C-alpha positions in Angstrom: 36.8 -55.3 -26.6 34.1 -52.7 -25.8 31.0 -52.6 -28.0 30.3 -49.3 -29.7 27.2 -47.5 -28.5 24.1 -47.9 -30.6 20.6 -46.3 -30.8 17.2 -47.6 -30.1 13.8 -46.1 -31.1 11.4 -45.1 -28.4 7.7 -44.5 -28.7 6.6 -41.7 -26.5 3.3 -41.3 -24.7 1.0 -38.9 -26.5 2.4 -35.3 -26.5 5.1 -36.3 -24.0 8.2 -36.1 -26.3 9.9 -33.3 -24.3 9.3 -35.2 -21.0 10.6 -38.4 -22.5 13.7 -36.7 -23.9 14.5 -35.2 -20.5 13.8 -38.6 -18.8 16.3 -40.3 -21.0 18.9 -37.6 -20.4 18.2 -37.8 -16.6 19.2 -41.5 -16.8 22.6 -40.5 -18.2 21.9 -41.4 -21.8 22.0 -39.4 -24.9 18.7 -38.8 -26.7 17.9 -37.4 -30.1 14.5 -35.9 -31.0 14.8 -34.6 -34.6 13.0 -31.3 -35.1 12.7 -29.2 -38.3 12.3 -25.5 -38.3 9.1 -24.5 -40.1 8.6 -20.7 -40.1 9.0 -19.6 -36.5 8.3 -23.0 -34.9 10.0 -26.4 -34.7 8.1 -29.4 -35.8 9.1 -33.0 -35.0 10.4 -35.1 -37.9 8.9 -38.2 -36.3 6.1 -37.2 -34.0 5.8 -39.5 -31.0 9.2 -41.1 -31.5 12.7 -40.3 -30.3 16.1 -42.1 -30.3 18.2 -43.0 -27.3 21.9 -44.1 -27.4 22.6 -47.3 -25.4 25.7 -49.4 -24.8 24.9 -53.0 -25.8 25.4 -55.5 -23.0 24.3 -53.0 -20.3 20.9 -52.4 -18.6 20.4 -49.2 -20.5 17.2 -50.4 -22.2 15.7 -51.5 -18.8 16.5 -48.1 -17.4 14.7 -46.1 -20.1 11.9 -48.5 -20.7 10.1 -47.3 -17.6 11.1 -43.6 -17.9 8.4 -41.0 -17.6 7.0 -40.2 -21.1 8.2 -43.4 -22.7 5.5 -45.8 -23.9 7.8 -48.6 -25.2 11.0 -49.5 -27.0 10.6 -50.6 -30.6 9.7 -53.2 -31.6 7.1 -53.5 -28.9 7.2 -57.3 -28.2 10.7 -58.2 -29.3 14.3 -57.4 -28.4 15.1 -53.7 -29.3 16.1 -52.9 -32.8 19.6 -51.5 -32.7 20.5 -48.7 -35.1 24.2 -47.8 -35.9 25.6 -44.5 -34.8 26.3 -43.7 -38.4 22.6 -43.8 -39.2 21.8 -41.3 -36.5 24.8 -39.2 -37.6 23.4 -39.1 -41.2 20.0 -38.2 -39.9 21.4 -35.4 -37.8 23.4 -34.0 -40.8 20.3 -34.2 -43.0 18.2 -32.3 -40.4 20.9 -29.7 -39.8 21.2 -29.0 -43.5 17.4 -28.3 -43.7 17.2 -26.3 -40.5 19.1 -23.1 -40.5 20.6 -22.3 -37.2 23.7 -21.3 -35.3 27.0 -22.8 -36.2 30.0 -23.3 -33.8 31.7 -20.0 -33.3 28.8 -17.8 -34.3 28.3 -14.6 -32.2 24.9 -14.6 -30.4 23.0 -12.4 -27.9 21.1 -14.0 -25.1 17.5 -12.6 -25.1 16.0 -14.1 -21.9 17.0 -15.3 -18.5 19.7 -14.1 -16.0 22.2 -13.5 -18.8 19.8 -11.4 -20.8 21.5 -8.9 -23.3 25.0 -10.5 -22.9 26.9 -11.4 -26.0 28.2 -15.0 -26.2 29.7 -17.4 -28.7 27.6 -20.4 -29.9 29.3 -23.7 -29.1 27.0 -26.6 -29.9 23.5 -28.1 -29.7 23.1 -30.1 -26.5 20.0 -32.1 -27.5 17.2 -32.2 -30.0 14.7 -30.5 -27.8 16.4 -27.2 -28.4 19.0 -27.0 -25.6 22.3 -25.3 -26.8 25.6 -24.5 -25.2 27.2 -21.0 -25.5 30.4 -19.6 -24.1 30.3 -16.3 -22.2 33.3 -14.2 -21.3 33.2 -14.0 -17.5 36.0 -12.7 -15.4 38.5 -13.0 -18.3 37.7 -16.6 -19.1 35.0 -18.5 -21.1 32.2 -19.9 -19.1 29.9 -22.6 -20.5 26.2 -21.9 -20.2 23.4 -24.2 -21.4 20.1 -22.6 -22.5 17.3 -23.0 -24.9 18.0 -22.0 -28.6 14.9 -19.7 -28.5 16.7 -17.6 -25.9 19.3 -16.6 -28.5 19.4 -14.1 -31.4 
């Protein structure tokens, strides 16, 4: 029987949350860095900390422990504390309810980059650092494009 993926808490190096998030993703794991919208900016819910999804019984913790931007896995001098997927799901739902944003199917316009001024359809958030996925109509079929949420209106 395969174990369900669980989450660990990572302490990042000072002001290296974005690097740490991308480092975890580059290692093929999902990361979650909860951000809240305050005015026109996004502020971290837990500054200096992010979550990474691991599969128990694998070397995932070893792979992310030395990732750029990561200081250590919590707790520091013990086996990692494993958080259930439901807890992160509840946290995501809570953050989403407090942070207005695009919903799946919303029409959007791309404001920057090579697809500037094109209309698209919002699909989903890719990660907590602000990456999103939109669908563009291109040669009579939808094409998936990942961009930063700030590039949309």
